[in-house]
N, CA, C and O of each residue as an XYZ file, in Angstrom:
288
protein
N     -11.488      9.646     29.199
C     -11.616      8.546     30.125
C     -10.969      7.275     29.560
O     -10.309      6.529     30.284
N     -11.168      7.042     28.270
C     -10.558      5.864     27.665
C      -9.041      5.969     27.634
O      -8.339      4.962     27.727
N      -8.535      7.203     27.501
C      -7.087      7.390     27.522
C      -6.500      6.998     28.876
O      -5.421      6.411     28.953
N      -7.221      7.330     29.931
C      -6.757      6.972     31.274
C      -6.730      5.459     31.455
O      -5.774      4.915     32.007
N      -7.783      4.775     30.989
C      -7.796      3.307     31.059
C      -6.670      2.707     30.233
O      -6.053      1.723     30.640
N      -6.402      3.295     29.080
C      -5.308      2.803     28.241
C      -3.975      2.935     28.976
O      -3.177      1.998     28.992
N      -3.736      4.095     29.582
C      -2.466      4.300     30.280
C      -2.307      3.356     31.465
O      -1.225      2.813     31.686
N      -3.369      3.160     32.222
C      -3.292      2.244     33.372
C      -3.021      0.823     32.903
O      -2.173      0.135     33.469
N      -3.741      0.373     31.861
C      -3.522     -0.972     31.333
C      -2.142     -1.129     30.708
O      -1.519     -2.184     30.823
N      -1.671     -0.082     30.050
C      -0.362     -0.107     29.421
C       0.741     -0.272     30.465
O       1.633     -1.106     30.305
N       0.678      0.519     31.526
C       1.684      0.439     32.593
C       1.599     -0.898     33.303
O       2.625     -1.504     33.612
N       0.388     -1.363     33.565
C       0.230     -2.648     34.254
C       0.812     -3.795     33.424
O       1.497     -4.659     33.972
N       0.556     -3.816     32.131
C       1.080     -4.888     31.286
C       2.604     -4.836     31.185
O       3.262     -5.876     31.165
N       3.161     -3.633     31.122
C       4.615     -3.538     31.075
C       5.249     -4.009     32.378
O       6.280     -4.681     32.359
N       4.648     -3.666     33.491
C       5.194     -4.109     34.779
C       5.044     -5.608     34.958
O       5.942     -6.252     35.501
N       3.927     -6.183     34.513
C       3.700     -7.625     34.653
C       4.682     -8.413     33.797
O       5.127     -9.488     34.198
N       5.023     -7.891     32.622
C       5.933     -8.623     31.742
C       7.397     -8.469     32.139
O       8.260     -9.105     31.535
N       7.696     -7.646     33.132
C       9.054     -7.564     33.647
C       9.882     -6.421     33.101
O      11.105     -6.440     33.237
N       9.274     -5.443     32.498
C      10.010     -4.280     32.015
C      10.396     -3.423     33.217
O       9.616     -3.290     34.160
N      11.582     -2.847     33.190
C      12.048     -2.039     34.315
C      11.223     -0.765     34.449
O      10.533     -0.357     33.514
N      11.303     -0.152     35.602
C      10.526      1.056     35.864
C      10.963      2.195     34.946
O      10.133      2.999     34.522
N      12.254      2.270     34.636
C      12.729      3.296     33.705
C      12.153      3.073     32.301
O      11.764      4.024     31.623
N      12.105      1.823     31.881
C      11.508      1.497     30.586
C      10.023      1.808     30.556
O       9.501      2.269     29.540
N       9.339      1.557     31.666
C       7.911      1.863     31.755
C       7.687      3.365     31.650
O       6.770      3.812     30.961
N       8.524      4.147     32.334
C       8.376      5.604     32.276
C       8.651      6.130     30.859
O       7.948      7.022     30.384
N       9.649      5.592     30.197
C       9.949      6.016     28.832
C       8.802      5.643     27.890
O       8.392      6.452     27.059
N       8.292      4.431     28.020
C       7.179      3.995     27.178
C       5.922      4.817     27.464
O       5.164      5.130     26.546
N       5.703      5.161     28.712
C       4.551      5.978     29.082
C       4.653      7.375     28.479
O       3.655      7.929     28.019
N       5.859      7.945     28.481
C       6.069      9.258     27.887
C       5.818      9.232     26.384
O       5.168     10.126     25.842
N       6.330      8.215     25.718
C       6.149      8.108     24.267
C       4.667      7.882     23.932
O       4.150      8.484     22.991
N       3.989      7.025     24.691
C       2.571      6.768     24.439
C       1.741      8.028     24.678
O       0.809      8.302     23.922
N       2.065      8.794     25.714
C       1.333     10.033     25.980
C       1.555     11.050     24.864
O       0.626     11.762     24.484
N       2.771     11.125     24.339
C       3.049     12.051     23.243
C       2.271     11.654     21.990
O       1.722     12.522     21.311
N       2.213     10.359     21.671
C       1.443      9.906     20.514
C      -0.046     10.185     20.698
O      -0.721     10.589     19.751
N      -0.563      9.973     21.904
C      -1.981     10.241     22.136
C      -2.281     11.732     22.057
O      -3.353     12.122     21.596
N      -1.342     12.573     22.503
C      -1.539     14.017     22.406
C      -1.601     14.452     20.954
O      -2.488     15.216     20.571
N      -0.668     13.973     20.142
C      -0.674     14.316     18.721
C      -1.917     13.763     18.016
O      -2.508     14.437     17.173
N      -2.302     12.555     18.359
C      -3.519     11.977     17.772
C      -4.756     12.763     18.147
O      -5.646     12.951     17.318
N      -4.826     13.226     19.384
C      -5.961     14.037     19.814
C      -6.008     15.380     19.116
O      -7.085     15.881     18.790
N      -4.836     15.969     18.883
C      -4.796     17.247     18.171
C      -5.272     17.088     16.733
O      -6.036     17.919     16.242
N      -4.832     16.033     16.049
C      -5.279     15.794     14.681
C      -6.775     15.493     14.638
O      -7.471     15.941     13.727
N      -7.271     14.744     15.610
C      -8.701     14.451     15.649
C      -9.510     15.730     15.859
O     -10.574     15.888     15.261
N      -9.023     16.637     16.693
C      -9.731     17.896     16.926
C      -9.728     18.768     15.672
O     -10.726     19.426     15.375
N      -8.626     18.779     14.941
C      -8.571     19.557     13.693
C      -9.578     19.006     12.694
O     -10.301     19.781     12.067
N      -9.645     17.696     12.529
C     -10.598     17.111     11.590
C     -12.034     17.348     12.035
O     -12.924     17.512     11.200
N     -12.264     17.368     13.347
C     -13.611     17.600     13.849
C     -14.043     19.047     13.609
O     -15.213     19.305     13.325
N     -13.109     19.990     13.721
C     -13.434     21.404     13.547
C     -13.254     21.900     12.116
O     -13.554     23.060     11.831
N     -12.776     21.061     11.220
C     -12.500     21.481      9.855
C     -13.714     22.084      9.143
O     -13.551     23.109      8.480
N     -14.921     21.513      9.238
C     -16.062     22.152      8.561
C     -16.337     23.566      9.073
O     -16.693     24.444      8.287
N     -16.178     23.798     10.367
C     -16.415     25.134     10.925
C     -15.330     26.115     10.483
O     -15.616     27.287     10.239
N     -14.089     25.641     10.380
C     -13.025     26.502      9.899
C     -13.248     26.903      8.434
O     -13.036     28.056      8.057
N     -13.673     25.947      7.629
C     -13.963     26.243      6.229
C     -15.133     27.218      6.127
O     -15.106     28.131      5.302
N     -16.161     27.033      6.958
C     -17.302     27.945      6.957
C     -16.880     29.362      7.339
O     -17.373     30.325      6.753
N     -15.982     29.506      8.304
C     -15.500     30.829      8.699
C     -14.720     31.482      7.568
O     -14.881     32.677      7.321
N     -13.880     30.723      6.880
C     -13.106     31.274      5.762
C     -14.038     31.725      4.642
O     -13.836     32.796      4.069
N     -15.052     30.928      4.323
C     -16.009     31.297      3.285
C     -16.792     32.540      3.703
O     -17.042     33.416      2.875
N     -17.179     32.627      4.960
C     -17.899     33.804      5.446
C     -17.076     35.069      5.335
O     -17.596     36.104      4.918
N     -15.805     35.012      5.697
C     -14.933     36.183      5.572
C     -14.725     36.541      4.110
O     -14.692     37.722      3.764
N     -14.584     35.552      3.255
C     -14.398     35.797      1.828
C     -15.626     36.489      1.227
O     -15.491     37.430      0.444
N     -16.825     36.018      1.597
C     -18.058     36.643      1.110
C     -18.185     38.063      1.652
O     -18.556     38.973      0.911
N     -17.889     38.262      2.912
C     -17.975     39.600      3.511
C     -17.036     40.580      2.813
O     -17.423     41.710      2.517
N     -15.819     40.154      2.554
C     -14.855     41.035      1.881
C     -15.237     41.301      0.428
O     -14.963     42.382     -0.094
N     -15.861     40.336     -0.223
C     -16.251     40.555     -1.619
C     -17.427     41.520     -1.729
O     -17.598     42.149     -2.773
N     -18.228     41.653     -0.701
C     -19.372     42.556     -0.726
C     -19.009     43.985     -0.329
O     -19.792     44.903     -0.569
N     -17.858     44.186      0.263
C     -17.452     45.527      0.672
C     -16.976     46.319     -0.539
O     -16.351     45.773     -1.448
N     -17.284     47.626     -0.538
C     -16.784     48.486     -1.604
C     -15.292     48.704     -1.398
O     -14.828     48.842     -0.266
N     -14.554     48.733     -2.478
C     -13.125     49.046     -2.314
C     -12.971     50.484     -1.845
O     -13.524     51.407     -2.442
N     -12.216     50.663     -0.772
C     -12.055     52.002     -0.206
C     -10.940     52.735     -0.926
O      -9.909     52.157     -1.272
N     -11.172     54.028     -1.143
C     -10.176     54.863     -1.791
C      -9.105     55.215     -0.761
O      -9.406     55.730      0.316
N      -7.873     54.932     -1.104
C      -6.779     55.233     -0.183
C      -6.340     56.669     -0.377
O      -6.058     57.101     -1.495
N      -6.285     57.398      0.712
C      -5.864     58.787      0.662
C      -4.574     58.934      1.447
O      -4.553     58.796      2.671
N      -3.526     59.207      0.743
C      -2.225     59.348      1.401
C      -1.824     60.785      1.435
O      -0.756     61.117      1.949
């Protein structure tokens, strides 16, 4: 929701200051790309403890398994 308010305010301020519509569209595209990348990094940091827990769980599970004899 805050991203939507940011985009509306961003476009409104660019139009009020006299930037052309093409410039507004280019700036809007760049701002959306930065927000997308920022959101992806924020999601990775938010899920990082769960990812580490999953890796530790798989490591413990594999260490408890008996090594299987390979029969070729």
